[in-house]
C-alpha positions in Angstrom: -58.5 265.1 -48.9 -56.7 268.0 -50.5 -56.7 268.8 -54.2 -53.0 268.0 -54.5 -53.3 264.5 -53.0 -56.3 263.8 -55.3 -54.3 264.7 -58.4 -51.4 262.5 -57.4 -53.7 259.4 -56.9 -55.4 260.0 -60.2 -52.1 260.2 -62.0 -51.0 256.9 -60.5 -54.2 255.2 -61.5 -53.9 256.3 -65.1 -50.4 254.7 -65.5 -50.3 251.1 -66.9 -49.7 248.4 -64.4 -46.6 246.1 -65.2 -47.4 242.3 -65.1 -46.0 240.4 -62.1 -43.3 237.9 -63.1 -44.1 234.3 -62.3 -41.7 232.7 -59.9 -39.5 230.0 -61.5 -38.3 228.8 -58.2 -39.8 225.4 -57.2 -42.1 225.6 -54.2 -40.7 224.5 -50.9 -42.0 221.2 -49.6 -45.2 221.7 -47.6 -45.9 225.1 -49.2 -49.0 225.6 -51.3 -48.2 226.8 -54.9 -49.4 230.2 -55.8 -52.1 230.9 -58.3 -49.6 231.9 -60.9 -47.8 228.4 -60.9 -49.1 225.7 -63.3 -50.4 222.4 -62.1 -49.3 219.2 -64.0 -52.4 217.1 -64.7 -51.7 213.3 -64.6 -53.0 211.3 -67.6 -56.2 209.3 -67.0 -55.7 205.5 -66.6 -56.8 203.4 -69.6 -60.2 201.8 -69.5 -60.0 198.1 -68.6 -60.4 195.7 -71.6 -62.2 192.5 -70.6 -60.8 190.6 -73.6 -57.2 190.9 -72.4 -55.8 188.0 -70.3 -53.9 189.2 -67.3 -50.3 188.1 -67.1 -49.4 185.5 -64.5 -46.2 185.6 -62.6 -43.5 183.1 -63.6 -43.1 180.6 -60.8 -39.5 180.0 -59.5 -39.8 176.2 -59.5 -36.6 174.2 -59.5 -35.9 171.9 -62.5 -36.1 168.8 -60.2 -39.8 169.4 -59.4 -42.9 169.5 -61.5 -44.4 172.8 -62.5 -48.1 173.6 -62.2 -49.3 176.1 -64.7 -50.7 179.2 -63.0 -53.1 179.8 -65.8 -54.8 176.5 -66.4 -53.5 174.3 -63.5 -51.9 171.7 -65.8 -49.1 169.6 -64.1 -46.1 169.8 -66.4 -42.9 167.8 -66.3 -39.8 169.3 -64.8 -37.7 171.6 -67.0 -40.5 172.5 -69.5 -40.4 176.2 -70.4 -44.0 176.5 -71.6 -47.2 174.8 -70.5 -48.2 172.0 -72.9 -51.9 172.8 -72.5 -52.2 176.6 -72.8 -48.7 177.8 -73.8 -48.1 179.9 -70.6 -44.4 180.5 -69.8 -43.3 178.5 -66.9 -39.7 179.5 -66.6 -38.0 182.9 -66.5 -36.4 184.0 -69.9 -32.9 182.8 -70.3 -33.2 180.0 -67.7 -31.8 176.7 -68.9 -34.6 174.3 -69.9 -34.5 170.6 -70.0 -37.0 169.7 -72.7 -38.5 166.2 -72.7 -37.5 164.5 -75.9 -38.9 161.0 -76.3 -36.5 158.3 -77.3 -38.7 156.8 -80.0 -40.5 159.2 -82.4 -43.6 157.0 -82.5 -46.8 158.9 -81.7 -45.1 162.3 -81.8 -45.3 165.4 -83.8 -42.4 167.8 -84.6 -42.6 171.5 -83.8 -42.5 173.6 -87.0 -40.5 176.3 -85.2 -37.8 174.5 -83.3 -38.1 170.9 -84.4 -38.8 169.5 -80.9 -40.7 166.2 -80.8 -43.9 166.6 -78.8 -46.5 163.9 -78.0 -49.3 163.7 -80.5 -52.3 165.8 -79.6 -50.4 168.4 -77.6 -51.6 171.9 -78.7 -48.4 173.8 -77.8 -44.7 173.0 -78.1 -43.0 172.2 -74.8 -39.8 174.0 -75.8 -40.8 177.2 -77.6 -44.6 177.4 -77.0 -45.5 177.4 -80.7 -49.1 176.5 -81.6 -49.2 172.9 -82.8 -53.0 172.7 -83.4 -53.8 172.1 -87.1 -55.5 174.9 -89.1 -59.1 174.3 -90.2 -59.1 171.9 -93.2 -55.5 170.9 -92.7 -54.8 167.3 -91.7 -52.4 166.5 -88.9 -49.2 165.1 -90.5 -48.5 161.5 -89.5 -45.2 160.7 -87.9 -42.5 159.4 -90.2 -42.1 155.6 -90.4 -39.2 154.2 -88.4 -36.9 151.5 -89.7 -38.7 149.1 -87.4 -42.0 149.8 -89.0 -40.5 149.6 -92.5 -39.1 146.2 -91.6 -42.6 145.0 -90.5 -44.3 146.1 -93.7 -44.8 143.4 -96.3 -43.6 143.7 -99.9 -45.8 142.7 -102.8 -44.3 143.6 -106.1 -40.9 142.0 -105.7 -42.1 138.6 -104.4 -44.7 138.4 -107.2 -42.1 139.1 -109.8 -39.8 136.4 -108.3 -42.6 133.9 -108.3 -43.3 134.6 -112.0 -39.6 134.2 -112.8 -39.5 130.9 -110.8 -42.5 129.6 -112.9 -40.7 130.6 -116.1 -37.5 128.8 -115.1 -39.4 125.6 -114.4 -41.2 125.9 -117.7 -37.9 126.3 -119.6 -36.5 123.3 -117.7 -39.3 121.1 -119.0 -39.3 122.4 -122.7 -36.8 121.2 -125.3 -33.3 122.6 -124.7 -30.2 123.0 -126.9 -27.8 120.2 -127.7 -30.1 117.5 -129.1 -33.6 118.9 -128.6 -34.4 117.0 -125.5 -35.5 118.8 -122.3 -33.4 119.0 -119.2 -36.0 116.9 -117.4 -35.5 114.1 -120.0 -31.7 114.3 -119.6 -31.8 114.1 -115.8 -34.8 111.8 -114.8 -37.2 111.4 -117.7 -35.0 109.0 -119.7 -32.8 106.1 -118.8 -29.2 106.9 -118.3 -29.8 110.5 -117.2 -27.2 112.3 -115.2 -29.7 112.6 -112.2 -28.8 115.1 -109.6 -25.2 115.2 -110.7 -25.8 117.6 -113.5 -22.1 118.4 -113.9 -21.7 114.9 -115.4 -23.9 115.8 -118.3 -21.7 118.7 -119.7 -21.7 118.4 -123.5 -18.4 118.2 -125.3 -17.5 121.5 -126.9 -16.5 125.0 -126.0 -16.5 126.2 -122.4 -19.4 128.5 -123.1 -21.6 125.5 -124.0 -20.5 123.7 -120.8 -21.3 126.8 -118.7 -24.6 127.3 -120.4 -25.6 123.7 -119.7 -24.2 123.9 -116.1 -26.4 126.9 -115.3 -29.6 125.5 -117.0 -29.5 122.0 -115.6 -29.9 122.8 -111.9 -32.6 125.4 -112.5 -35.0 123.6 -110.0 -32.6 124.7 -107.3 -32.9 128.3 -108.6 -36.7 128.0 -108.7 -36.7 126.8 -105.0 -34.5 129.7 -104.0 -36.8 132.2 -105.7 -39.9 130.8 -103.9 -38.1 131.1 -100.5 -37.0 134.6 -101.3 -40.6 135.5 -102.3 -42.0 134.1 -99.1 -39.4 136.0 -97.1 -40.2 139.2 -98.9 -43.9 138.9 -97.9 -42.9 138.4 -94.3 -40.3 141.1 -94.2 -40.2 144.0 -96.7 -36.6 145.1 -96.0 -34.4 142.2 -96.8 -31.9 141.0 -94.2 -28.4 139.8 -94.8 -29.4 136.2 -95.8 -32.0 137.5 -98.2 -29.5 139.9 -99.8 -27.1 137.0 -100.4 -29.9 134.9 -101.9 -31.1 137.8 -104.1 -27.5 138.4 -105.3 -27.1 134.7 -106.2 -30.4 134.7 -108.1 -29.5 137.9 -109.9 -26.1 136.6 -111.1 -27.6 133.2 -112.0 -30.4 134.8 -114.1 -28.0 137.2 -115.8 -25.7 134.3 -116.6 -28.4 132.4 -118.3 -29.4 135.5 -120.4 -25.8 136.2 -121.4 -25.0 132.6 -122.3 -28.2 132.2 -124.3 -27.1 135.2 -126.4 -23.6 133.8 -126.9 -24.4 130.1 -127.5 -27.8 130.0 -129.2 -28.1 133.4 -130.8 -24.5 134.3 -131.8 -23.0 130.8 -132.0 -26.0 129.3 -133.8 -26.2 128.0 -137.3 -26.3 131.6 -138.7 -28.0 132.6 -141.9 -31.1 134.8 -142.1 -33.2 135.9 -139.2 -35.8 133.2 -139.8 -33.2 130.5 -139.8 -31.7 131.7 -136.6 -35.1 131.9 -134.8 -35.9 128.4 -135.9 -32.7 127.1 -134.5 -33.4 128.5 -131.1 -34.5 126.0 -128.5 -37.9 126.7 -126.7 -36.3 126.1 -123.3 -33.5 128.7 -124.1 -36.1 131.3 -125.1 -38.0 130.8 -121.9 -34.8 130.9 -119.9 -34.1 134.3 -121.6 -37.4 135.8 -120.6 -37.5 134.3 -117.2 -33.9 135.4 -116.5 -34.9 139.0 -117.3 -37.9 138.7 -115.0 -35.8 137.3 -112.1 -33.2 140.0 -112.6 -35.9 142.7 -112.3 -37.4 141.1 -109.2 -34.0 140.7 -107.6 -33.1 144.3 -108.2 -36.5 145.5 -106.9 -36.0 143.6 -103.6 -32.4 144.7 -103.3 -33.5 148.3 -103.8 -35.7 148.0 -100.7 -32.6 147.3 -98.7 
């Protein structure tokens, strides 16, 4: 090699080498990318978690057939959107569901989310899949009492009050009454010449208020018998029926009439004077009728309130 050629080669080696531009054109199919092109590294798949439950496919079961849960194998009724045993979705989202709603709410529990009545003991709602299992320490709510159950229950307070009022009415009928001091028993059967069962023949002569007062007080045994019947009916059936309501209304009006007429005839229309003189003029039977009338009114209103 000559000296001139050697000098030209050394000069070329001393000059800086320009970098080679990377090709931005995509590689043709089937061609191996050059070393200058970058490789895209795919992300690593996540590690499997044994605690996760794999999703099950939603079966395409018609509404007319039963659906077997793919997770637990429970046979569910047609049209149920979620399994009643494990809560697995049984129908595709948006599909019309025909939820089973029992006709009678006895033995059912209402879903707190959608209000659907489910059978008692079902852990998941048939309509929305909500968890129906009670929390630890929380009692399962009892189903609301139906009108049929309320009618089967027995009343206690109202019948007892009516029996006390009936006893008071009979006691007032046997004690001395107004207009002469004799008892109503003496005027009807206890003495000769009594009016007997025709109590309307024994009206005293005087104002219409006196006649009405005697007319309500004389047949008090009929009122007492009515009160006993109403008390027995209340023990058998708590919610009074139509006949019981009519009887309670009659007893209420009768008792309030005795109370009002006692105040008009014996208290206001008495001999007058000081308080001691007015109290001495009151008949024992009238006072008992006053107290018993108030008791009967309270018992009748209590029974009517149950209606």
